[in-house]
N, C-alpha and C positions, 0 to 999 in steps of 0.2 A: 305647357312646350313642352313638342311631340319628343318622348322618349321611350324609345326602347327597351325593357328589362325581360329577363329573362333570369327571375333568380327560384331555387327549389327547395328553400329549407322553409319548415313551416317557421319559424323565429321572424323570418322576413316576412311571410304571407300578413304574422300580426302585428309586425311593422304597419307593413301598408293600412290595415284596418284601422291602425290605432292613429295616424293622420287622416282618416277619409273624413269630413265634412259631409255631418248625415243629413243638413239642409238640402232639400230638396230646389235647383232651379230651373224656371223655365228650357225646355229642350225649343231653337230655332231649329223650323223645321221649312224654312226657306231655301228652295231650291235652288243649285247651283247652275248657273246655265250652260248650254251644251258647250264643250271646249274642243275643235275640230282636232284628232289626231295628228302629234306633226313627224315624220317620216327622217332621222337623224340617216344620211347616204356619206360624212366621214367629209374630210374638208373644209367644215365650215360650210357644207350645203345642209339645206333641209328645206324638206316640202312637206303640204299635210296629203294626208292619206290619199284625197281625188286628183289632186294633183302630181301622184307620182309613178312613172313608167314600171318601176323595177319590181322584184319580185325577191321581197325582205320578210324576213318575221324578230318581230320588237318583243324581247323579253323584260318583264317590267322586275324591279326587287322584290315584289312580293313571290313572286318563285323558288329567288335563292333565299329567301332569309328563313330562320332558325333550322336550317339542314346542315345537321353534324358532317358534313364531309371540305375535304382540306378545297379540294379544287374545286371551283364552281360547275366548272365543266361535269361533274360527276352529276351536279343539278340540274341539268339540261336534260339528262336523255328521256326523250319523251314529249319533249315540251317545242320542239319545232319542225315543221317538214324538211323534210329530205337532206336531213343531219342523221348521220348516225353516230353514236359515240357508245364506245365500248372502254371497259373498265379491266384490262389484263394482269391487275393484282391488286389487291386491297391490301397491300402492308402501307403503315400512316406513310403522308407524306411522298406517295410515288407517283414519278411523272409515266407511268404504263398506261400509258388512256389513248385510245384510236378517237382522232375525229375526222372526218370523214365527211364532203356535201355533194353531194347528188354525185353520187360513185366516183371508183377509182377511174382517175383518170391518166392514170402513166403508170407502166410498167416496172421503172425503176427509179425513177425522180422521187423527191419530194413529194409528198399527197395531201400537207398540212394546211388547213386554210392559215392566213396572215390574219393573225387576232394583234388589234391596234388600241390600247389603253389611254384613253384620252387623248389620241391626237399622235400618238407614239408608236411605232409598230416594237413589238417585244421580238425579242430572237428565236425562244424554244420555246415546245408547248405545255412548260410546268409552269403553273401560276399557283405553287405551296406558299407563296410569298403574298399573294394578295390576300385578302381580305372580303369576301365575300359579304358581309356586312356595309360594306363603303360602295358597294356598286348600285347603282341608279337603275341603269340600263342595260340590256344587250340587243344590237341589230346585228341580225345573220341578214348579209346580202349572197345572195347567187348567184342570179342571171349577170349576161355579160353589161345588162345597160346603169347594174349596179358596180359591177367590181372591175370594169376594162380602168375606170381611171386610177387603176392602183398598177396598172400594167403586169410588167412579167410577176410581181408580187402576190396579185389576185388570181390568179387562174384556179386553182385551189378552194374561191368561195375568200371572204373574208367578214371574222368579227368586231362589232366596235365594241368596246368599253367604255361606260363614260359609267364616273362616279359620281359618288352624292356633292350637293352647295349647298350654300346658303341663299336665303332669297333677301331683297334689299325690301328696307323698311320693315323688320322683323325682332321680336325680343328675344332675348338670349334664351335659349333651348341647354339643357342639359339632356344626359342621357346616360343611362349605365343598363347593362344588359347583360344578363348571365343564361346560362342552359348546360345542364348534365346527363349523361347519359349512358346504358353500357353497352358495348360489341358484342354480338356472340356466334357461333361458330351457325355456320349456313348446314342444311345438311347432304349427305351423297347417298345417292341407289347402290354404290358401287358391294354393298351385301361384305365386307373384308370378314372373314371368318373370327369366330373368337378361339379362343386355347383349344376345345371340344372339338370347335368344326376342323380346327386346322391337323390336331392329331390326329383325325378320322382320315382327314383327303391323305395325309400322309401314309396312312397303316394302305389307305384304299390303293396309293401309288407303289406300293412296292417296294421304298425308298426305306434307305440304310439310317433315315430318323428318327427323332422322338416317337413318332406314332406309331413306328413300325414295331417297336420293343416290347408297347404295352397291349394288354389287353382292353376289349370294349369296354368290360367295367371298369378299372384301371382310367381309363380318356374320361367314363364316366364320371370318375370321384374326383381326376384329376382340381388341385386346388386353387394353383395360382392362372387368373385370368385377368390379363393384365390391357387394358381398354388406352392404347398408346395416341389413340385421337385429343384423348382427355391429358393424358402427360403433355404434348408437344403443340397442344392447344389451350388455352385459357381464356374465357372474359374479359374483357377489360374496360376502362371509362375512359369516360371522352367528355369533356368539358369546356368551355369558350365564355369570355365576359371579354364586352366590351363597352365601352362609355365615348360616350363625343358629344361636341356642342358647334351650334347654329347661331346665328345672329346676325344684322344687318341695321346698317345704317340705309341714308337717303340715296348711296352712290358707293358701299364697301359693302358688299356678305363675306362670313367665314362659315367652312364646317374644317374641324378638326374631328379627329378620334383617336382612341387608343386601341389595340387589341389584343388578346391574348387566347388562344388554343390549346389545347393539350388534345392528345391522342394514343392513347394504348393500344397495342397491336396483338393480334390474336396469339402470335409467337410469343413468349416472355419479354423478352429481351429486343421486341423490336416498338419503337417509340417516336412519336413525333411532337415537337413544342414550336411555339411560332409568338412571335410578338411585333407588333406592328402597330406604325404612326403613320397618317395621313392629317395633310391641312392643305384646302382650297381655299385660295382666295380669291374671289370676283370684285372687281373697280368698273367703274367708269368717271369722265370726265364731268364736270358742272353739265355742261351743253351736250351731253351723252351722245358725243361724237365717237370718244377717243373711249375702248373698251380694254379692258386687260384681265388676263387668268393667270395665275401663280398656283403650280400643285406641285407641293414635297410628298413622296409616301419613300417610307423609310418600313423594312421587314431584317427579321431577322429569326432564323428557323435551326433549328439541330435534328438530325433524327437517327436513329440508328436501325440498320436495317441489313438482312440477313444477307449473306455474300451472295445469294445463289439473285439479289434485286437486281445486279447489275453484272451475272458473273454466268452466264447462260451452262455453261460447260459443267457446271456443279450438276445440272437438272436431273443426269442420273444418277448422281456418285452417294452410294448409300450410307458414307462414312460424312459425308460433310452438308449435305440437304438434308435438314426435320423434316422439309415440304413433304420429302416422299417417304422418312422414317415412318408418319403416322399409319401407312397403309399397309410397310412389308415387314414390319418390326413385328417379332414373333409377340403370341400372348402369354405363352406357357413360360417366360419369364417374368423378373420380377423388377419392378423400374425404383429406381430410386435407391441401386445398391454403395455408389461410391462419392464420394462425398468432393473426392478432387479431381484433377489428373493425373497429380501421383499416385491417387487410390489407387487409379482406374488401370492403370498402368504396372505395377504393383501385382494387378487380380490376373489382367489378361494376357500384360507383355506388349509382343506386335503383332498377336491375332489382334486384327482388330473387326473383322469381318468372319467369324469360324464363329459356327456355336450361337448366331445370331448377336454377337457383343454388339456388331454395329449399332446395336437400339439404345449402348451404354456409351459410347462415343456419341452420337448425337445427343446425348443430355447433357454430356460436355460440352460440345458446340451451342447450345443454349446458355450457356454461361453467360456468354457475352462477353464483358471487356473483363473476363478470367478465363479465358479460352481464345475463340475465334469472335473478331469484334470488326463490327464496320460503323464508324461515326462520321457523320458528316455535317455541315452547319454550312448556312449560304446568309449572308448581306444582301440584300439589294436597295439600290438609290434610287428612286428613280424622280424624277425632275419634269414640269414641263411648263413653259412659257406664251402665254399666247397672248397676241395684240391686236386692236386692230383698229383704224382710222377713218372714219367717212370725209373722203377730200369734198366730195357734194353729196346733196340727198341718193344720186346715184351712181356712185363710185366710191366703193371701198377699197383698202390698201389694207393685206392680213398677211401677217406674221406668227408662225408658230415651230417655235427649236424646243427639242426633247431629248434626254439624256436616260439610258436604262443601262445602271452599271450593277452590274453580277461581283461580288468575291465568294469565290467557292473553297473550303477546306475539307479537307477526307483526312481520317486515319485508319487505314486497314490493316491485318494481319493476323497473326496468329500469337498470344498471349504465351509468354516463356511456361508458366502454369498448368496449359492447357494439354493436356494427352495428344495431341496433334502434334506440337513442338515436342514433346517428350520423344513421343513417337518416330519422328525424323532425326532428330538427334539420337536416338542409339542406334538407327539404320544406316547413319550414315558418317558414325564413329567420333562423333564432336561431342562439346562438354554440353553446347548453351544451343538450346534451340530456339524456335519464334523469330517472327522480321515482322517487322513493320512498314507500311506504304505512307509516305504522305504527299497528297498533292494540292497545289496550291493554284488557285487561277482566279483569274481576272476578265472580264466581260468590258464592255463599251459600247453600247447600240449608241449614235448621236445620229438626229434626225433632224432637218432646220426645212421648213417647207414659206415660200414667199409668196402669197397670187393676190390681182388685183380683179376683183369683184364689177360687177355691172350690173345693173337692175332698172328696170325702166315702164311704166304703162303709160302706154299710148292708146287711149280711148279702150276698144274693147282688147287690145292686144297685149302681152303682158313678156318681154324680151330679159332675159339674163344671160350672163356670160361670163367666164371667169379664164387667165391664164395665169397660170402655179409654171414653179420651178420646187423642186426636192431636190433633197442632195442627204443620201445615208452614208454615214461612215463607220464600218466594227474594227472593234481593236480589239486582239486576244491574246494573253498569253497564261501559261500554264509551264510550273514546274512540277519535277517529279524526285522523292529521291526514296530507296529501296535498303532499308538497314539489315542485316541477317546476320542474326546470334544477338540476343538477349540474353540478360540479366535478371532473374527472377524475382531477386535480392529488393531490384533496387528501379526497376521498369517502370513507367507511367505513360499512359498512352498520349502522344504526344508530344511529350514532357523534353523529349530527349536525354533519357536518364537508362540507365542501363544498358549503352549499345557497346558491344563488345568489337572491340579493334581488328580492322582485318591480320590476317596472321599472312604472310608471302611463304615462309616455308611452307606451310601445309597448304595455300592458294586455299584458306577455308576465310567465312566470312564477308565475305567480296562484297562489300557496299555498289549501288547503281544510283545514276543521276542520271535527269535529262529535261528537256526544257523545249518550248514548240511556242512558235510566234507567227502570227497571222493579221496581216492585215490585207480589209477588205472594205469593196464599195461600188455605190451606184450611183446616179444623176440618170431626172428626168425633167422634160419639157411637154405640161400638160396644155390643152386647153378643152372647157365645157362651153354648153351652149341648151339653153330651156329659151320653150316660145309657149307660148298659151294662147289661146283664143276664146275671149266668152267663157272660161270655166270649163268649154264642151272639148275643145279640141286642144291635144299637150305633146311637143315635140322635143324630147334632148338628146342630147349629142357627145362624142366623147374622141377626143383625139389626142394619144400620148405618144412618146419618145423615150423609149428609157435605154441607157449603155450602163451595161454591167462587166468588173474588173475580171470576170473570169476567162472570158471567150478574147483568142485573138483578133489583131484590128481586121477590118475587114467583116469583120461578124461581133464587135461590141454595143453594135445600135441595132433593134429593132420597132416599129411604130405596131402599135395597137389601139384599137377606135372600137366604137360602139352606138347605134342607132337605137332610140327608140321611141313609141309612140303611143296615145292613148285615146279613147274615144270616150268623154263620159257621157253614156249614152242617154242616163236617166236628166240629161240637162233639156233634151232633147222633146219638144212640142207634144211628140205624139205620146210620150209619157206620164202627161197627165193625167191624176188620177191612180196613174199606175199605185199597184203594191211595192214597191220599188223603193227604198229611200234613198239607195246608189245602186248601180251599175256601172261598173267600168271595165271598157275590153282594154287591154293594153296586149304591146307584141315588143319586141326587142331581139339586135344580134347582134354581135361584135367578139373582137379578136381580141386573146390575152397570149401569154406567155410566160414560160414555167423558165425560171435561171437554175433554179434550183435540183439542179440535173440529177444529185445525187441524194435520196432520202438518208432522212437524217435519223440517228439513234434518236434514242429518252435521253431528254436533258443536254440536246445539243442542239447548235443552232446552225440551217442546213446552208445558211452565205460563206460558212467556215469554212466548204466543206468542196472536192474538186477545183483547187486552185491553181491542180496543173493540167491539166485536162488538154488544153491545145500548145503544149508546149514537150519535147521533148525532156524525159529525165532522164539523169544518172546517178547513178548515187553507190558510194562505198558500202563497201560486207565483206563477208569471211566466202569465201569458194571450198573448192574439195582441199581436203588436209588443210582445213582452217587458217587457208591463206589468202591473205588480203588481199581484196581485188578491185576493179572497177567496172560497170557492169550499169545495160538499159535497163531502168524499173519501166519505163511504161512509152508506147508510141505516141508520137507526136500525132493530134489529131486537131491542124489549123482552122479546119473549116468548122469547125462543131459548135453547135446552138442550142438555143432554148429550145424547147417544145413549142410548141403551136395550139395553141385552143381556141377553136369556131364552135359561138354557141348561141343558139338562135333560143326566145322563149314565148308563146304565146298564155296569157294570163285573161283571168274574170275574176275583178271584185266585186260583192254586192253585199248590200244591208234591205230586209224587208221587214215587214210585221214593225213596223213602227223602231227598225234598229233593235230588234228585239236578236232576231238572226242576222248575223252575218257569216262571212269567210269568202275563200278567195280559190280557185284551184287554177292549177300550171302544168302545162307540158312543153316539157325542151327536148333535144339534144344538143348535147355536145361530144363535138369530135377533136379527138386531138392525132393531130400529124407530127412529124419528125420526132419521134420518141425518141427518146434517148437509153440504147442499150449496147449489147455487145452486138460487134460486128465479127463474123470470122475473116483471118487472115493467113497469109503462108507462116507456118512454122519456120520458115527460114530465118526469119526475122528475130527469132529465137521468144514469140507472142504468136498465140493462138488468137486473138483476137486482140480488136480492142473497139473503143469507147466510139461510137461517134451515133449519128443521126437516122437512123431508117423504121418504119414503122408507123402505124397508126392503130389509133381503136375508138369508139365510140361509146358513151351513153347516153341512154332515153331514160325517160319517165314521166312522169303523170303525181301531183302534190295536190292537197287536196288540205285544206283548213275549216271548221264550222265551231259558233259557238253561238249557243241559246241564251236569253237570257229567261227562262221559265216564269221564274216569280220575280218579281222587281216590290216589297215593299216597305213600309218602312220599318214595319218587325219581322218581316220573313223574306228570305229571296233565293232562287236557288238558279244555280248557272253551269249546264253544260257542256262541256267541250272535246273536241276533236282531232286531228291531226294525222293522217298518214299518206305514205310516198311508197310510188312503186319505183326500180329501179333495175335496169338490165344493162350487163356492159358486153363488148362484144371487140375480139380484135379482130380487124378488118386488113390489113396490111403488117407482115410479116418473114423476114426473109429466109429466117428457115425455124425449124419447132425447136424450142427450150424446153429441155426434161430437168428438174429439180428434184430428185427420189422420187415420190409418190404426185407429183407434181406437173404440169405442164402448162405448155403458151404454146399455142398453135394456129395461124391463119383461120378466121371461122369460127372459132373458138371463145369462151371464156378467159379471164386472167386467172389464174393458177387454177386448172380446172381441176381435180380429182382424175387418173388415170391409174386406176386398180382393175385388178381380176375381179370377176362376180364369183360371189359367195356363195354355193349353193345349200348350203347345210352339212346333216350329218351322214354318212352311211351307215343305214343300219347294221349290215351284215358285217364291220369292219374298226365299225365305230373311228373313221378316218373323215378327215374334212374332205368335201367333194366345192369341185372348182368350174367353171364354164371353161374350155380352152378356147386360141384363139380359130378355131373350125365349127365351134357351135357345141363342142361333144360337151360330156362328163368327164372329168378327171377328179384323179386324187393326188395333181402335181401342180403347185401353180409357177409358171415360169414369166419373165418377163417379157416374152412375147406374144401372151396371154392379155397382158394390161388393154382395158375399153378406157375412151373416151368418155366421162360418168353424166357429163353436161354441168355439173356440179360444182359449185364453189364454196368457200366459205365467207363471200360477201352478201351479207343481205339482200333480199329482192327489195321485200318489205319491211320497212318502218313503222315506227308511229308513236303517239297516245294520245291519253280521253282521260277523261276524268270530270267531278264535279267540283262545285267553290257553293258550300248554303248555309244559310245564317238563320236562328227562328229567336229570337228575346235575347239578344246576345250571346246564344250558344252556336258554334259553330263547326262545321263539318267540312275536313275538303277532304280528297282523294287523288292521284293519279297513280295509273298504269299508262305503263311501256310495251311496246313491244317489235320484235323484231325476227321475222322468219322467212323462209325457206333459203336456209342457206347452212352448210354441212360440214361437221370437222372430225376429224379420225381421233374416236381416243385411243391415245396408246397407254393414260395410266389404268384403262379398262385392260389392256392387253395382258400385260404384267399383271394384273386380278385376274387371268382367264386362261391364261402359259401353264401350262403343271411345273416347265421347263424352271419357271421362279421358284414354284414351290419345292421342288429337287435341288434346288442351291441354295434353299436356305431360308428364304423368306416368307413371306403369309399371305396369305392371296384370296381370294372372293367367295365366300361361303357355295356358288352356284357350281363349283367344282365335286362338292356333294351331288351332284345330281349328271358329273360324268358318264357316257357310255361304257356298260359292260354287256356284256353277252345276258346276259337277266335284265337291262335296260338300255332295252336298242331304240324305243322313240325319245328321242330327247334334242336339246340345238347345242348338247357340249358335248363337243368330241371326248375321247378314250383318252385316261392318264402318260397313256403311252405311245399317243399320235401326235406326228411332226404337226408344228402348227407353222404358217406361211403367214411372213409378216407384208404382202403385198395384196395384199386383197382388200375386199370393203366391206371385212364382216365389221369392221371397228369404226365406218360409216355411218353416221348418224343425224339425220336432223335437229339440228341444235335450234330450233324457233324454237321459243320463249314470249311470257306475258308474263309481267313481274306489278305487282301492288309497289309502284315504289317508294310512296310518300302516303301516309296518312297523318291527319292534323287535327284534333277534336279539342277545341277549347274555346272559355267562358269569356266574353268582351262585358267587365262591371258597367253597370248601367252607367249615364255620366249624370245622373242625377246624385251620383253619390260625390259628388264634385262639384265647386265654385269656385270663384275667384282668389279663395282666401287657400283654399285646399294647395297643400305642398303636393299633391299626386293628382292629376289630371282623369288620368286616366289609366285601365289595367287589364289586361291581358295574359289568363289563365290556361297551358293548352299541353296536353301528350301527344307525343308522334311518334312516327317506327318508320324507318325507310329500309327499303329491299325486304321488305314483311316477308311476301311469297311469292315462288315463282312454278307455273304451272309450266314444265315442260315434259319433254321424253328423255332429255339428255342424264343421263348418269351420275355425273360429275358434282363438282359443288356446285359451281357458278356455268352455265351453256355462253354466256356473255363473253367476248372479246374476238378480235380478228386474226390471233395467230391460226398456225396450221395443227397444234398440239397444245392439247392442257398440264402435259405431265409436270408435276412440280409448278404450280399457277397458286401463286399465296392467296388463298380464297377470300373476294369481298365478304364481310360483314353485315350483319343483320345488327343495327342498330335502334334503339328505343331513349327516348331522351322526355325531360319534365322540361318545364321555361315557365316563364314569367316576363310579361312583359308590362311595362309601366310608364307610362308617359307624366312629367312632371311640368 
């Protein structure tokens, strides 16, 4: 039986050795017949690779197996062309993962691709409750020929996730797997000062801080030197266990699995745990005309996370955010001085920031349940039932109905025993501090698709056609309750104990409640047609009519379509004797719509947003003097509609050298019209703008995939693979330029173009920063009018990956590199570290400031410690391009001759691996990865090293 087991203990290895039957058996060396690759296009449509007209990539289970990642998206980075994946947080179970296919196609609408699991669309971009070990394959659909069938939901590309299943006429197979590893911090290059360096910088800066009171010898002899990074971050363990069973009879097959994953966080009070269960049943009638599949997937996860994970408002808060504390805490004070929040309050009172005390507050914050807590759990229930019946040999009726239910509960707040609760109570003049917020939510995504499909062969002609109807419905409800005032004697998180009653006389301990309910829906009709002649020429077409609840009558419906064709050049007579085993030219063009006109936050279903954009909304609220009032909240726009995307693609697929070398190249252009954005309006309405459709942009690029089987032998194999993509975007139409801080949207420019004042270096005569003003002259003052368009943004122009798979007499070594290039990020974390003002305010800084300009040190790139520092220049704008050794696996497959039909275990595989092992980049922070603007207070993505064993029973 095929069982994959990852076990690490020596005891288990002894067990394996004990049950091996050492009798050698004859190895079957019969070669299997070549099987044509099948392309899964969704809605029960499949084609062989030579007959497919679309641009798509299929990623097999082997890419995701044994990877220590909560979400399968992390394992996809660098594995497919045209796909940019960036993890913006290393917090265990985080949903902060950006996934972009063929560039950003909107200014404000949602740009995440549609993800479909076993035929059922999911509501959000987080997959923390999906076990990667249950995934059979992932198909990434990129061009219009593949995605237009999904209408207004496929505008940003589509991911088709297919989970594993059993096989008919197969014996019972049981499997167990286990893996364990350790996650550690990556390195940064900020050169954060130690105590001696910081004291010296303080002295050089002429401050009134400790360094200025000490002699050089006293600074050199200073004993305390705390490494706050080691205080705020710790290595932690990750482990996972999986058990599965497969079996099949003549007309029924089953795949069942149980899984457990636990991942500790780099910050001590962060953690993720997950339990999963899946049962996939496939069956058919005796005459093979009726087929069905029934799928049930259950998941439960719980996680502890920092307040910063979903509250960016604390990114720069020095007493609430330990991610910031590792950089700015003073190294010349000792850590671990106070065991409780009360002890800390008794020592420092309300002086939470003075004299570096914020470091002690942050230590208290990291006590989690005893201070600032954030606990979340999620239960997911995924069900899907698919049936098909062949009315005739040519006509099949199909239905797929599925539901994805997510139930979430969160408990966040401040424990009354924590320092922050105690100090708030003290400053507010109340006895009890602390607060607890409980949020309960339910989200049900329901989908049903009914279709009739026709397929017929007429001599050299093959015709296929289908008609479909799809209905989607989303029901969402959440409620929030906030309790202010907690009794430390009996408070317990989530238990409802320790709540202090509201005091109406003093108007304190005021609780709060709220609720929200949304119902969303969409209806679609569509048809497909496929034609093939002699396996040489093919045509595919799609037309779809979509309706969406979000828009007003007259704009609810839209029509989208695509056409695609192929020419299998290798089938032509003039190709006889050529070195091509397959050569196919294909082209497609089509339209799509993006109805999700508001970009969704992490963990949010975009279909639930912008519910009132086409309608006037009046709300009740408090006005001047806290007087209740009734006022206009938004201007109605009844003609608003979805964004429209038109995409053309030309591709070439090839195989040669007896199928040793294969690949494909695609060239595309994607135009977005009717951009949903702010349109200026007269202030007489009380609103300076309203949301509507205006503007356009384009993305164009090239994608390349290559795979070369260098060695193919029974004892040794070697395969190299690579993919690369180029994408460039440009705003082609925009009513008025839009500036947000240092980012600019302007016709003719890129999306979110950096708009900054050129930085020229340090004036060797004064030590001040030098800039280029709007007239091209050198100046020591940077003004807003001096800003320039840089032509740079934070979206990579080049992405891809490469690596190899190798094997020699049972030993194997696999490696995957990923890269992203030509994108620029502004390092505001470094701006804190290089700004003397923060040093003077009592924070730690970079030791680079030891090289600050002085009359005796004029040739330097660090301004004087007393020079004014501008925050609107490109001094901190860096090329964040990187090359990463994403994954390496080294292992050994125990030879088959150790096993025979009487062995309990049929095969064994031992391996070690690393994830995010090394990164080559000019970026000075922990990780250049991320499509956000600034890295301040980003939870680092860890390096993970793990061990495992795979066994097959």
